[in-house]
C-alpha positions in Angstrom: 0.6 -0.2 -0.2 1.5 4.1 -0.8 1.0 6.3 1.5 -0.7 8.1 -1.0 -3.4 5.8 -0.8 -4.7 6.2 2.5 -3.7 9.3 3.6 -5.9 9.0 7.6 -4.4 4.9 8.0 -0.7 6.7 7.7 -1.4 9.6 10.0 -2.6 7.1 12.1 -0.1 4.9 12.2 2.9 7.7 12.6 0.6 8.7 15.8 0.6 5.2 17.4 4.2 4.6 19.6 6.2 1.9 18.8 5.4 -0.6 20.7 9.5 -2.7 22.2 9.9 -5.9 23.7 11.0 -7.0 26.9 15.0 -9.0 26.0 13.2 -11.6 27.9 10.4 -12.4 25.6 11.6 -15.2 23.4 12.4 -16.7 27.3 8.8 -16.9 28.5 7.4 -17.6 24.5 9.3 -21.1 24.5 8.9 -21.7 28.6 4.7 -21.4 27.7 5.1 -23.6 25.0 7.8 -26.3 27.1 4.8 -25.4 29.4 1.7 -26.9 27.3 0.8 -30.5 27.8 1.8 -33.2 24.5 -1.5 -34.0 23.2 -1.9 -37.6 24.2 -1.1 -35.8 27.9 -4.4 -33.9 27.3 -6.8 -36.7 25.9 -5.0 -38.5 28.9 -7.4 -35.7 31.3 -10.0 -36.1 29.6 -9.7 -40.0 31.5 -8.6 -39.4 34.0 -10.1 -41.8 37.4 -12.2 -39.0 38.4 -14.0 -38.3 35.6 -14.4 -42.2 34.6 -16.1 -43.0 38.0 -19.3 -41.7 37.6 -18.8 -41.6 33.7 -19.4 -45.8 33.8 -21.7 -45.9 37.4 -24.3 -43.7 34.8 -23.8 -46.6 32.3 -24.1 -49.2 34.2 -27.2 -47.5 35.9 -28.9 -47.3 32.5 -28.2 -50.0 30.8 -29.7 -52.4 34.3 -32.9 -49.2 33.1 -32.8 -50.4 30.0 -33.0 -54.4 31.1 -35.5 -54.3 33.7 -38.0 -52.1 31.6 -37.6 -53.7 28.4 -37.7 -57.7 29.1 -39.9 -59.9 27.2 -42.6 -61.6 28.7 -41.7 -65.1 29.6 -43.6 -68.0 27.1 -45.1 -70.5 29.3 -46.5 -73.3 27.6 -50.3 -73.7 30.4 -50.2 -69.6 29.6 -50.2 -69.7 26.1 -52.5 -72.7 25.4 -55.4 -71.8 23.3 -59.1 -71.7 25.2 -60.5 -73.5 22.5 -58.6 -76.5 23.6 -59.0 -75.6 27.4 -63.5 -75.5 26.7 -63.7 -78.7 25.1 -65.2 -81.0 28.2 -64.0 -85.1 28.4 -66.8 -86.4 27.1 -66.6 -84.6 23.8 -63.4 -86.1 22.8 -65.6 -88.5 21.0 -67.0 -85.5 18.9 -64.1 -84.1 17.8 -62.6 -87.2 17.1 -65.2 -87.1 14.8 -65.2 -83.5 13.2 -61.1 -85.0 12.6 -62.4 -87.6 11.0 -64.7 -86.4 8.7 -62.6 -83.0 8.0 -60.2 -86.0 6.5 -62.6 -88.3 4.2 -64.0 -84.2 3.3 -59.4 -83.1 2.3 -59.0 -86.3 0.2 -62.8 -86.3 -1.8 -61.3 -82.7 -2.8 -58.8 -84.8 -4.5 -61.2 -87.5 -6.1 -63.6 -84.1 -7.5 -60.6 -82.7 -9.2 -59.5 -85.9 -10.2 -62.7 -86.1 -11.8 -63.5 -83.5 -13.9 -59.3 -83.5 -15.6 
């Protein structure tokens, strides 16, 4: 940028007193750089025992709550039996057996009828 381009800017810059650095400035910068922990140390500070114990306890509590609340229903064969079978009296077994035979003969007749029409 030339002085002729922006005279006001150059006038303001001329009024500012120059900053003088301390003779210890480079030493202080190097000390600050050495004080900073490397990347691994930063990551390690996130996983301190002080933070991991409560986080692990919370995770275990959440998993336990999910398992307790979403437990599948147990399967008992006695409870899942159809009501129709439970409602049949012992004296009706003969009738049911006759109905089974009728259904079997009806199914075989069905196949016989189809073969006759072909």
